[in-house]
Jmol script that loads the backbone (N, CA, C; Angstrom):
load data "model"
ATOM      1  N   MET A   1     100.947  99.061 104.935  1.00  0.00           N
ATOM      2  CA  MET A   1      99.964  98.914 103.866  1.00  0.00           C
ATOM      3  C   MET A   1     100.072  97.502 103.326  1.00  0.00           C
ATOM      4  N   SER A   2      98.949  96.844 103.220  1.00  0.00           N
ATOM      5  CA  SER A   2      98.956  95.465 102.754  1.00  0.00           C
ATOM      6  C   SER A   2      98.423  95.308 101.335  1.00  0.00           C
ATOM      7  N   ASP A   3      98.050  96.397 100.688  1.00  0.00           N
ATOM      8  CA  ASP A   3      97.547  96.299  99.324  1.00  0.00           C
ATOM      9  C   ASP A   3      98.708  95.941  98.391  1.00  0.00           C
ATOM     10  N   PRO A   4      98.581  94.867  97.624  1.00  0.00           N
ATOM     11  CA  PRO A   4      99.687  94.437  96.769  1.00  0.00           C
ATOM     12  C   PRO A   4     100.077  95.467  95.702  1.00  0.00           C
ATOM     13  N   ARG A   5      99.127  96.301  95.293  1.00  0.00           N
ATOM     14  CA  ARG A   5      99.445  97.333  94.301  1.00  0.00           C
ATOM     15  C   ARG A   5     100.391  98.371  94.884  1.00  0.00           C
ATOM     16  N   VAL A   6     100.124  98.796  96.113  1.00  0.00           N
ATOM     17  CA  VAL A   6     100.980  99.781  96.785  1.00  0.00           C
ATOM     18  C   VAL A   6     102.349  99.170  97.070  1.00  0.00           C
ATOM     19  N   ILE A   7     102.362  97.928  97.532  1.00  0.00           N
ATOM     20  CA  ILE A   7     103.630  97.249  97.805  1.00  0.00           C
ATOM     21  C   ILE A   7     104.469  97.152  96.536  1.00  0.00           C
ATOM     22  N   ALA A   8     103.834  96.797  95.416  1.00  0.00           N
ATOM     23  CA  ALA A   8     104.567  96.677  94.144  1.00  0.00           C
ATOM     24  C   ALA A   8     105.170  98.015  93.739  1.00  0.00           C
ATOM     25  N   ILE A   9     104.425  99.094  93.890  1.00  0.00           N
ATOM     26  CA  ILE A   9     104.945 100.418  93.543  1.00  0.00           C
ATOM     27  C   ILE A   9     106.086 100.792  94.473  1.00  0.00           C
ATOM     28  N   ARG A  10     105.923 100.579  95.757  1.00  0.00           N
ATOM     29  CA  ARG A  10     106.975 100.932  96.727  1.00  0.00           C
ATOM     30  C   ARG A  10     108.243 100.106  96.509  1.00  0.00           C
ATOM     31  N   ASP A  11     108.099  98.890  95.964  1.00  0.00           N
ATOM     32  CA  ASP A  11     109.258  98.033  95.698  1.00  0.00           C
ATOM     33  C   ASP A  11     109.916  98.321  94.351  1.00  0.00           C
ATOM     34  N   ASP A  12     109.278  99.107  93.505  1.00  0.00           N
ATOM     35  CA  ASP A  12     109.809  99.388  92.173  1.00  0.00           C
ATOM     36  C   ASP A  12     111.008 100.322  92.257  1.00  0.00           C
ATOM     37  N   ASN A  13     112.054 100.026  91.488  1.00  0.00           N
ATOM     38  CA  ASN A  13     113.275 100.833  91.605  1.00  0.00           C
ATOM     39  C   ASN A  13     113.211 102.169  90.867  1.00  0.00           C
ATOM     40  N   LEU A  14     112.250 102.378  90.004  1.00  0.00           N
ATOM     41  CA  LEU A  14     112.146 103.663  89.305  1.00  0.00           C
ATOM     42  C   LEU A  14     111.235 104.654  90.022  1.00  0.00           C
ATOM     43  N   VAL A  15     110.213 104.163  90.683  1.00  0.00           N
ATOM     44  CA  VAL A  15     109.260 105.059  91.336  1.00  0.00           C
ATOM     45  C   VAL A  15     109.007 104.716  92.797  1.00  0.00           C
ATOM     46  N   GLY A  16     109.622 103.665  93.298  1.00  0.00           N
ATOM     47  CA  GLY A  16     109.369 103.196  94.648  1.00  0.00           C
ATOM     48  C   GLY A  16     110.221 103.864  95.706  1.00  0.00           C
ATOM     49  N   ALA A  17     110.248 103.242  96.861  1.00  0.00           N
ATOM     50  CA  ALA A  17     110.962 103.769  98.022  1.00  0.00           C
ATOM     51  C   ALA A  17     112.434 104.016  97.695  1.00  0.00           C
ATOM     52  N   GLY A  18     112.888 105.218  98.006  1.00  0.00           N
ATOM     53  CA  GLY A  18     114.279 105.588  97.782  1.00  0.00           C
ATOM     54  C   GLY A  18     114.590 106.077  96.382  1.00  0.00           C
ATOM     55  N   SER A  19     113.589 106.176  95.519  1.00  0.00           N
ATOM     56  CA  SER A  19     113.834 106.571  94.128  1.00  0.00           C
ATOM     57  C   SER A  19     113.821 108.086  93.923  1.00  0.00           C
ATOM     58  N   CYS A  20     113.390 108.834  94.919  1.00  0.00           N
ATOM     59  CA  CYS A  20     113.255 110.298  94.815  1.00  0.00           C
ATOM     60  C   CYS A  20     112.214 110.701  93.771  1.00  0.00           C
ATOM     61  N   SER A  21     111.313 109.803  93.428  1.00  0.00           N
ATOM     62  CA  SER A  21     110.256 110.129  92.479  1.00  0.00           C
ATOM     63  C   SER A  21     109.135 110.893  93.182  1.00  0.00           C
ATOM     64  N   TYR A  22     108.273 111.490  92.394  1.00  0.00           N
ATOM     65  CA  TYR A  22     107.111 112.188  92.931  1.00  0.00           C
ATOM     66  C   TYR A  22     106.258 111.239  93.775  1.00  0.00           C
ATOM     67  N   VAL A  23     105.988 110.040  93.261  1.00  0.00           N
ATOM     68  CA  VAL A  23     105.165 109.063  93.969  1.00  0.00           C
ATOM     69  C   VAL A  23     105.823 108.676  95.295  1.00  0.00           C
ATOM     70  N   ASP A  24     107.130 108.517  95.284  1.00  0.00           N
ATOM     71  CA  ASP A  24     107.866 108.140  96.494  1.00  0.00           C
ATOM     72  C   ASP A  24     107.866 109.267  97.524  1.00  0.00           C
ATOM     73  N   GLU A  25     108.155 110.464  97.096  1.00  0.00           N
ATOM     74  CA  GLU A  25     108.374 111.575  98.018  1.00  0.00           C
ATOM     75  C   GLU A  25     107.105 112.313  98.435  1.00  0.00           C
ATOM     76  N   CYS A  26     106.071 112.291  97.605  1.00  0.00           N
ATOM     77  CA  CYS A  26     104.921 113.168  97.845  1.00  0.00           C
ATOM     78  C   CYS A  26     103.617 112.448  98.157  1.00  0.00           C
ATOM     79  N   MET A  27     103.578 111.131  98.011  1.00  0.00           N
ATOM     80  CA  MET A  27     102.327 110.405  98.236  1.00  0.00           C
ATOM     81  C   MET A  27     102.489 109.395  99.375  1.00  0.00           C
ATOM     82  N   THR A  28     101.600 109.487 100.355  1.00  0.00           N
ATOM     83  CA  THR A  28     101.572 108.468 101.398  1.00  0.00           C
ATOM     84  C   THR A  28     100.972 107.197 100.799  1.00  0.00           C
ATOM     85  N   ASP A  29     101.104 106.100 101.525  1.00  0.00           N
ATOM     86  CA  ASP A  29     100.493 104.854 101.051  1.00  0.00           C
ATOM     87  C   ASP A  29      98.987 105.017 100.877  1.00  0.00           C
ATOM     88  N   GLN A  30      98.349 105.714 101.806  1.00  0.00           N
ATOM     89  CA  GLN A  30      96.903 105.910 101.717  1.00  0.00           C
ATOM     90  C   GLN A  30      96.535 106.766 100.501  1.00  0.00           C
ATOM     91  N   GLU A  31      97.294 107.831 100.245  1.00  0.00           N
ATOM     92  CA  GLU A  31      97.030 108.663  99.061  1.00  0.00           C
ATOM     93  C   GLU A  31      97.251 107.877  97.789  1.00  0.00           C
ATOM     94  N   LEU A  32      98.268 107.041  97.792  1.00  0.00           N
ATOM     95  CA  LEU A  32      98.548 106.201  96.636  1.00  0.00           C
ATOM     96  C   LEU A  32      97.402 105.226  96.393  1.00  0.00           C
ATOM     97  N   LEU A  33      96.929 104.594  97.439  1.00  0.00           N
ATOM     98  CA  LEU A  33      95.808 103.660  97.329  1.00  0.00           C
ATOM     99  C   LEU A  33      94.558 104.370  96.805  1.00  0.00           C
ATOM    100  N   GLU A  34      94.275 105.550  97.331  1.00  0.00           N
ATOM    101  CA  GLU A  34      93.110 106.307  96.869  1.00  0.00           C
ATOM    102  C   GLU A  34      93.237 106.675  95.390  1.00  0.00           C
ATOM    103  N   ALA A  35      94.433 107.082  94.956  1.00  0.00           N
ATOM    104  CA  ALA A  35      94.650 107.440  93.552  1.00  0.00           C
ATOM    105  C   ALA A  35      94.468 106.222  92.652  1.00  0.00           C
ATOM    106  N   LEU A  36      94.981 105.077  93.088  1.00  0.00           N
ATOM    107  CA  LEU A  36      94.817 103.852  92.296  1.00  0.00           C
ATOM    108  C   LEU A  36      93.344 103.474  92.202  1.00  0.00           C
ATOM    109  N   ASN A  37      92.634 103.553  93.310  1.00  0.00           N
ATOM    110  CA  ASN A  37      91.204 103.229  93.306  1.00  0.00           C
ATOM    111  C   ASN A  37      90.414 104.218  92.463  1.00  0.00           C
ATOM    112  N   ASP A  38      90.722 105.513  92.593  1.00  0.00           N
ATOM    113  CA  ASP A  38      90.024 106.538  91.809  1.00  0.00           C
ATOM    114  C   ASP A  38      90.231 106.347  90.312  1.00  0.00           C
ATOM    115  N   SER A  39      91.399 105.810  89.946  1.00  0.00           N
ATOM    116  CA  SER A  39      91.716 105.576  88.524  1.00  0.00           C
ATOM    117  C   SER A  39      91.328 104.173  88.075  1.00  0.00           C
ATOM    118  N   HIS A  40      90.715 103.399  88.969  1.00  0.00           N
ATOM    119  CA  HIS A  40      90.269 102.033  88.666  1.00  0.00           C
ATOM    120  C   HIS A  40      91.429 101.152  88.188  1.00  0.00           C
ATOM    121  N   ILE A  41      92.563 101.269  88.850  1.00  0.00           N
ATOM    122  CA  ILE A  41      93.754 100.495  88.499  1.00  0.00           C
ATOM    123  C   ILE A  41      93.714  99.176  89.263  1.00  0.00           C
ATOM    124  N   GLN A  42      93.840  98.087  88.527  1.00  0.00           N
ATOM    125  CA  GLN A  42      93.848  96.766  89.139  1.00  0.00           C
ATOM    126  C   GLN A  42      95.111  96.024  88.738  1.00  0.00           C
ATOM    127  N   GLY A  43      95.663  95.237  89.630  1.00  0.00           N
ATOM    128  CA  GLY A  43      96.836  94.429  89.365  1.00  0.00           C
ATOM    129  C   GLY A  43      98.130  95.195  89.600  1.00  0.00           C
ATOM    130  N   THR A  44      99.159  94.448  89.953  1.00  0.00           N
ATOM    131  CA  THR A  44     100.431  95.089  90.290  1.00  0.00           C
ATOM    132  C   THR A  44     101.123  95.685  89.069  1.00  0.00           C
ATOM    133  N   GLU A  45     101.068  94.992  87.933  1.00  0.00           N
ATOM    134  CA  GLU A  45     101.722  95.535  86.730  1.00  0.00           C
ATOM    135  C   GLU A  45     101.064  96.838  86.288  1.00  0.00           C
ATOM    136  N   ASN A  46      99.746  96.880  86.311  1.00  0.00           N
ATOM    137  CA  ASN A  46      99.044  98.110  85.945  1.00  0.00           C
ATOM    138  C   ASN A  46      99.329  99.225  86.947  1.00  0.00           C
ATOM    139  N   SER A  47      99.500  98.861  88.208  1.00  0.00           N
ATOM    140  CA  SER A  47      99.806  99.854  89.237  1.00  0.00           C
ATOM    141  C   SER A  47     101.179 100.479  88.994  1.00  0.00           C
ATOM    142  N   ILE A  48     102.149  99.659  88.671  1.00  0.00           N
ATOM    143  CA  ILE A  48     103.487 100.186  88.382  1.00  0.00           C
ATOM    144  C   ILE A  48     103.448 101.044  87.135  1.00  0.00           C
ATOM    145  N   ARG A  49     102.726 100.626  86.112  1.00  0.00           N
ATOM    146  CA  ARG A  49     102.602 101.424  84.886  1.00  0.00           C
ATOM    147  C   ARG A  49     101.960 102.774  85.201  1.00  0.00           C
ATOM    148  N   TRP A  50     100.933 102.778  86.051  1.00  0.00           N
ATOM    149  CA  TRP A  50     100.294 104.027  86.457  1.00  0.00           C
ATOM    150  C   TRP A  50     101.303 104.928  87.159  1.00  0.00           C
ATOM    151  N   ALA A  51     102.101 104.354  88.070  1.00  0.00           N
ATOM    152  CA  ALA A  51     103.096 105.144  88.797  1.00  0.00           C
ATOM    153  C   ALA A  51     104.154 105.703  87.848  1.00  0.00           C
ATOM    154  N   LEU A  52     104.593 104.914  86.879  1.00  0.00           N
ATOM    155  CA  LEU A  52     105.561 105.407  85.884  1.00  0.00           C
ATOM    156  C   LEU A  52     104.962 106.541  85.062  1.00  0.00           C
ATOM    157  N   ASP A  53     103.711 106.373  84.654  1.00  0.00           N
ATOM    158  CA  ASP A  53     103.040 107.434  83.893  1.00  0.00           C
ATOM    159  C   ASP A  53     102.876 108.699  84.729  1.00  0.00           C
ATOM    160  N   THR A  54     102.553 108.534  86.013  1.00  0.00           N
ATOM    161  CA  THR A  54     102.405 109.671  86.910  1.00  0.00           C
ATOM    162  C   THR A  54     103.731 110.404  87.077  1.00  0.00           C
ATOM    163  N   GLU A  55     104.818 109.642  87.248  1.00  0.00           N
ATOM    164  CA  GLU A  55     106.147 110.252  87.369  1.00  0.00           C
ATOM    165  C   GLU A  55     106.535 110.977  86.089  1.00  0.00           C
ATOM    166  N   GLN A  56     106.266 110.357  84.942  1.00  0.00           N
ATOM    167  CA  GLN A  56     106.593 110.999  83.670  1.00  0.00           C
ATOM    168  C   GLN A  56     105.824 112.310  83.514  1.00  0.00           C
ATOM    169  N   LEU A  57     104.549 112.304  83.852  1.00  0.00           N
ATOM    170  CA  LEU A  57     103.746 113.529  83.771  1.00  0.00           C
ATOM    171  C   LEU A  57     104.312 114.606  84.690  1.00  0.00           C
ATOM    172  N   HIS A  58     104.674 114.230  85.899  1.00  0.00           N
ATOM    173  CA  HIS A  58     105.244 115.187  86.848  1.00  0.00           C
ATOM    174  C   HIS A  58     106.545 115.788  86.305  1.00  0.00           C
ATOM    175  N   LEU A  59     107.409 114.943  85.751  1.00  0.00           N
ATOM    176  CA  LEU A  59     108.671 115.438  85.189  1.00  0.00           C
ATOM    177  C   LEU A  59     108.419 116.346  83.988  1.00  0.00           C
ATOM    178  N   GLU A  60     107.470 115.976  83.142  1.00  0.00           N
ATOM    179  CA  GLU A  60     107.165 116.795  81.963  1.00  0.00           C
ATOM    180  C   GLU A  60     106.592 118.150  82.365  1.00  0.00           C
ATOM    181  N   GLN A  61     105.779 118.177  83.410  1.00  0.00           N
ATOM    182  CA  GLN A  61     105.251 119.454  83.883  1.00  0.00           C
ATOM    183  C   GLN A  61     106.384 120.351  84.362  1.00  0.00           C
ATOM    184  N   GLY A  62     107.367 119.758  85.019  1.00  0.00           N
ATOM    185  CA  GLY A  62     108.530 120.521  85.464  1.00  0.00           C
ATOM    186  C   GLY A  62     109.339 121.064  84.296  1.00  0.00           C
ATOM    187  N   LEU A  63     109.404 120.312  83.212  1.00  0.00           N
ATOM    188  CA  LEU A  63     110.152 120.775  82.044  1.00  0.00           C
ATOM    189  C   LEU A  63     109.533 122.028  81.440  1.00  0.00           C
ATOM    190  N   ASN A  64     108.232 122.194  81.605  1.00  0.00           N
ATOM    191  CA  ASN A  64     107.574 123.376  81.058  1.00  0.00           C
ATOM    192  C   ASN A  64     108.035 124.662  81.730  1.00  0.00           C
ATOM    193  N   ALA A  65     108.609 124.545  82.925  1.00  0.00           N
ATOM    194  CA  ALA A  65     109.045 125.741  83.662  1.00  0.00           C
ATOM    195  C   ALA A  65     110.566 125.858  83.736  1.00  0.00           C
ATOM    196  N   ARG A  66     111.287 124.995  83.052  1.00  0.00           N
ATOM    197  CA  ARG A  66     112.754 125.026  83.143  1.00  0.00           C
ATOM    198  C   ARG A  66     113.309 126.184  82.339  1.00  0.00           C
ATOM    199  N   TRP A  67     114.609 126.439  82.510  1.00  0.00           N
ATOM    200  CA  TRP A  67     115.196 127.599  81.848  1.00  0.00           C
ATOM    201  C   TRP A  67     115.511 127.365  80.384  1.00  0.00           C
ATOM    202  N   GLY A  68     115.378 126.145  79.894  1.00  0.00           N
ATOM    203  CA  GLY A  68     115.399 125.919  78.462  1.00  0.00           C
ATOM    204  C   GLY A  68     116.652 125.351  77.850  1.00  0.00           C
ATOM    205  N   GLU A  69     117.736 125.271  78.569  1.00  0.00           N
ATOM    206  CA  GLU A  69     118.954 124.701  78.016  1.00  0.00           C
ATOM    207  C   GLU A  69     118.865 123.177  78.054  1.00  0.00           C
ATOM    208  N   ASP A  70     119.395 122.526  77.017  1.00  0.00           N
ATOM    209  CA  ASP A  70     119.317 121.078  76.956  1.00  0.00           C
ATOM    210  C   ASP A  70     120.240 120.378  77.936  1.00  0.00           C
ATOM    211  N   ASP A  71     121.139 121.129  78.573  1.00  0.00           N
ATOM    212  CA  ASP A  71     122.029 120.506  79.546  1.00  0.00           C
ATOM    213  C   ASP A  71     121.667 120.883  80.988  1.00  0.00           C
ATOM    214  N   ASP A  72     120.459 121.432  81.199  1.00  0.00           N
ATOM    215  CA  ASP A  72     120.097 121.750  82.574  1.00  0.00           C
ATOM    216  C   ASP A  72     119.729 120.460  83.306  1.00  0.00           C
ATOM    217  N   PRO A  73     119.941 120.410  84.622  1.00  0.00           N
ATOM    218  CA  PRO A  73     119.745 119.176  85.387  1.00  0.00           C
ATOM    219  C   PRO A  73     118.345 118.588  85.289  1.00  0.00           C
ATOM    220  N   GLN A  74     117.337 119.435  85.186  1.00  0.00           N
ATOM    221  CA  GLN A  74     115.974 118.928  85.115  1.00  0.00           C
ATOM    222  C   GLN A  74     115.758 118.152  83.816  1.00  0.00           C
ATOM    223  N   LYS A  75     116.265 118.657  82.717  1.00  0.00           N
ATOM    224  CA  LYS A  75     116.154 117.963  81.426  1.00  0.00           C
ATOM    225  C   LYS A  75     116.963 116.678  81.446  1.00  0.00           C
ATOM    226  N   LEU A  76     118.162 116.721  82.014  1.00  0.00           N
ATOM    227  CA  LEU A  76     118.993 115.523  82.085  1.00  0.00           C
ATOM    228  C   LEU A  76     118.325 114.441  82.940  1.00  0.00           C
ATOM    229  N   SER A  77     117.700 114.851  84.039  1.00  0.00           N
ATOM    230  CA  SER A  77     116.995 113.906  84.897  1.00  0.00           C
ATOM    231  C   SER A  77     115.831 113.265  84.152  1.00  0.00           C
ATOM    232  N   TYR A  78     115.077 114.061  83.414  1.00  0.00           N
ATOM    233  CA  TYR A  78     113.959 113.535  82.628  1.00  0.00           C
ATOM    234  C   TYR A  78     114.467 112.543  81.589  1.00  0.00           C
ATOM    235  N   ASP A  79     115.533 112.909  80.888  1.00  0.00           N
ATOM    236  CA  ASP A  79     116.094 112.018  79.857  1.00  0.00           C
ATOM    237  C   ASP A  79     116.550 110.694  80.466  1.00  0.00           C
ATOM    238  N   GLU A  80     117.186 110.733  81.623  1.00  0.00           N
ATOM    239  CA  GLU A  80     117.643 109.514  82.286  1.00  0.00           C
ATOM    240  C   GLU A  80     116.456 108.641  82.701  1.00  0.00           C
ATOM    241  N   PHE A  81     115.423 109.270  83.239  1.00  0.00           N
ATOM    242  CA  PHE A  81     114.233 108.519  83.635  1.00  0.00           C
ATOM    243  C   PHE A  81     113.612 107.834  82.422  1.00  0.00           C
ATOM    244  N   MET A  82     113.475 108.565  81.326  1.00  0.00           N
ATOM    245  CA  MET A  82     112.865 107.995  80.129  1.00  0.00           C
ATOM    246  C   MET A  82     113.723 106.872  79.547  1.00  0.00           C
ATOM    247  N   GLN A  83     115.043 106.994  79.613  1.00  0.00           N
ATOM    248  CA  GLN A  83     115.911 105.906  79.151  1.00  0.00           C
ATOM    249  C   GLN A  83     115.678 104.651  79.982  1.00  0.00           C
ATOM    250  N   CYS A  84     115.515 104.807  81.281  1.00  0.00           N
ATOM    251  CA  CYS A  84     115.247 103.657  82.148  1.00  0.00           C
ATOM    252  C   CYS A  84     113.899 103.025  81.825  1.00  0.00           C
ATOM    253  N   VAL A  85     112.886 103.845  81.590  1.00  0.00           N
ATOM    254  CA  VAL A  85     111.558 103.333  81.251  1.00  0.00           C
ATOM    255  C   VAL A  85     111.620 102.590  79.916  1.00  0.00           C
ATOM    256  N   GLN A  86     112.286 103.161  78.933  1.00  0.00           N
ATOM    257  CA  GLN A  86     112.398 102.513  77.629  1.00  0.00           C
ATOM    258  C   GLN A  86     113.197 101.212  77.714  1.00  0.00           C
ATOM    259  N   ALA A  87     114.248 101.188  78.513  1.00  0.00           N
ATOM    260  CA  ALA A  87     115.021  99.959  78.695  1.00  0.00           C
ATOM    261  C   ALA A  87     114.159  98.883  79.344  1.00  0.00           C
ATOM    262  N   ARG A  88     113.337  99.279  80.297  1.00  0.00           N
ATOM    263  CA  ARG A  88     112.434  98.324  80.960  1.00  0.00           C
ATOM    264  C   ARG A  88     111.458  97.744  79.949  1.00  0.00           C
ATOM    265  N   GLU A  89     110.930  98.580  79.070  1.00  0.00           N
ATOM    266  CA  GLU A  89     109.968  98.109  78.076  1.00  0.00           C
ATOM    267  C   GLU A  89     110.614  97.151  77.080  1.00  0.00           C
ATOM    268  N   ARG A  90     111.891  97.367  76.770  1.00  0.00           N
ATOM    269  CA  ARG A  90     112.597  96.496  75.821  1.00  0.00           C
ATOM    270  C   ARG A  90     113.016  95.181  76.455  1.00  0.00           C
ATOM    271  N   THR A  91     113.532  95.244  77.661  1.00  0.00           N
ATOM    272  CA  THR A  91     114.176  94.071  78.244  1.00  0.00           C
ATOM    273  C   THR A  91     113.355  93.362  79.303  1.00  0.00           C
ATOM    274  N   GLY A  92     112.404  94.029  79.897  1.00  0.00           N
ATOM    275  CA  GLY A  92     111.608  93.403  80.936  1.00  0.00           C
ATOM    276  C   GLY A  92     112.103  93.698  82.336  1.00  0.00           C
ATOM    277  N   PRO A  93     113.295  93.201  82.736  1.00  0.00           N
ATOM    278  CA  PRO A  93     113.721  93.471  84.110  1.00  0.00           C
ATOM    279  C   PRO A  93     114.037  94.940  84.318  1.00  0.00           C
ATOM    280  N   PRO A  94     113.665  95.480  85.459  1.00  0.00           N
ATOM    281  CA  PRO A  94     113.879  96.904  85.691  1.00  0.00           C
ATOM    282  C   PRO A  94     115.356  97.264  85.842  1.00  0.00           C
ATOM    283  N   PRO A  95     115.803  98.309  85.155  1.00  0.00           N
ATOM    284  CA  PRO A  95     117.169  98.802  85.336  1.00  0.00           C
ATOM    285  C   PRO A  95     117.274  99.616  86.618  1.00  0.00           C
ATOM    286  N   GLN A  96     118.461  99.901  87.030  1.00  0.00           N
ATOM    287  CA  GLN A  96     118.655 100.742  88.214  1.00  0.00           C
ATOM    288  C   GLN A  96     118.350 102.194  87.864  1.00  0.00           C
ATOM    289  N   ARG A  97     117.701 102.882  88.777  1.00  0.00           N
ATOM    290  CA  ARG A  97     117.424 104.308  88.576  1.00  0.00           C
ATOM    291  C   ARG A  97     118.737 105.069  88.701  1.00  0.00           C
ATOM    292  N   PRO A  98     118.913 106.100  87.880  1.00  0.00           N
ATOM    293  CA  PRO A  98     120.102 106.940  87.997  1.00  0.00           C
ATOM    294  C   PRO A  98     120.216 107.565  89.375  1.00  0.00           C
ATOM    295  N   ALA A  99     121.356 108.123  89.656  1.00  0.00           N
ATOM    296  CA  ALA A  99     121.570 108.808  90.943  1.00  0.00           C
ATOM    297  C   ALA A  99     120.514 109.875  91.135  1.00  0.00           C
ATOM    298  N   PRO A 100     120.217 110.235  92.379  1.00  0.00           N
ATOM    299  CA  PRO A 100     119.214 111.270  92.639  1.00  0.00           C
ATOM    300  C   PRO A 100     119.507 112.558  91.888  1.00  0.00           C
ATOM    301  N   ASN A 101     118.448 113.283  91.617  1.00  0.00           N
ATOM    302  CA  ASN A 101     118.552 114.527  90.854  1.00  0.00           C
ATOM    303  C   ASN A 101     119.456 115.539  91.554  1.00  0.00           C
ATOM    304  N   PRO A 102     120.481 116.049  90.873  1.00  0.00           N
ATOM    305  CA  PRO A 102     121.355 117.022  91.506  1.00  0.00           C
ATOM    306  C   PRO A 102     120.646 118.335  91.841  1.00  0.00           C
ATOM    307  N   TRP A 103     119.626 118.698  91.100  1.00  0.00           N
ATOM    308  CA  TRP A 103     118.933 119.957  91.363  1.00  0.00           C
ATOM    309  C   TRP A 103     118.064 119.883  92.605  1.00  0.00           C
ATOM    310  N   LEU A 104     117.856 118.667  93.132  1.00  0.00           N
ATOM    311  CA  LEU A 104     117.108 118.523  94.369  1.00  0.00           C
ATOM    312  C   LEU A 104     118.017 118.603  95.590  1.00  0.00           C
ATOM    313  N   GLY A 105     119.316 118.627  95.337  1.00  0.00           N
ATOM    314  CA  GLY A 105     120.275 118.706  96.424  1.00  0.00           C
ATOM    315  C   GLY A 105     120.506 117.369  97.109  1.00  0.00           C
ATOM    316  N   ALA A 106     120.085 116.295  96.475  1.00  0.00           N
ATOM    317  CA  ALA A 106     120.249 114.953  97.080  1.00  0.00           C
ATOM    318  C   ALA A 106     121.531 114.305  96.601  1.00  0.00           C
TER     319      ALA A 106
END
end "model"
wireframe off; spacefill off
backbone 0.3
color backbone group
């Protein structure tokens, strides 16, 4: 894929290749490109923001079906992801994504 928006997302450490994110694991480059075009997303920064928002929505949807304890792996994974997103917003350079989700068996 030569689209710079897709390349930027795939290179991002929170949602890109190897991150175990929804965008990384469930969307092909072509599906990603179609979603960006359908949402009228332009530019690499906006593309990464869209991918972060998409990942956050996916994680939040999963929280709606969790068993409800604040120490369950799904909640901990969401909290870690949000801490990374907030750190990125404060400091600019992307932090490293936490280890893969234990509930995924990775």
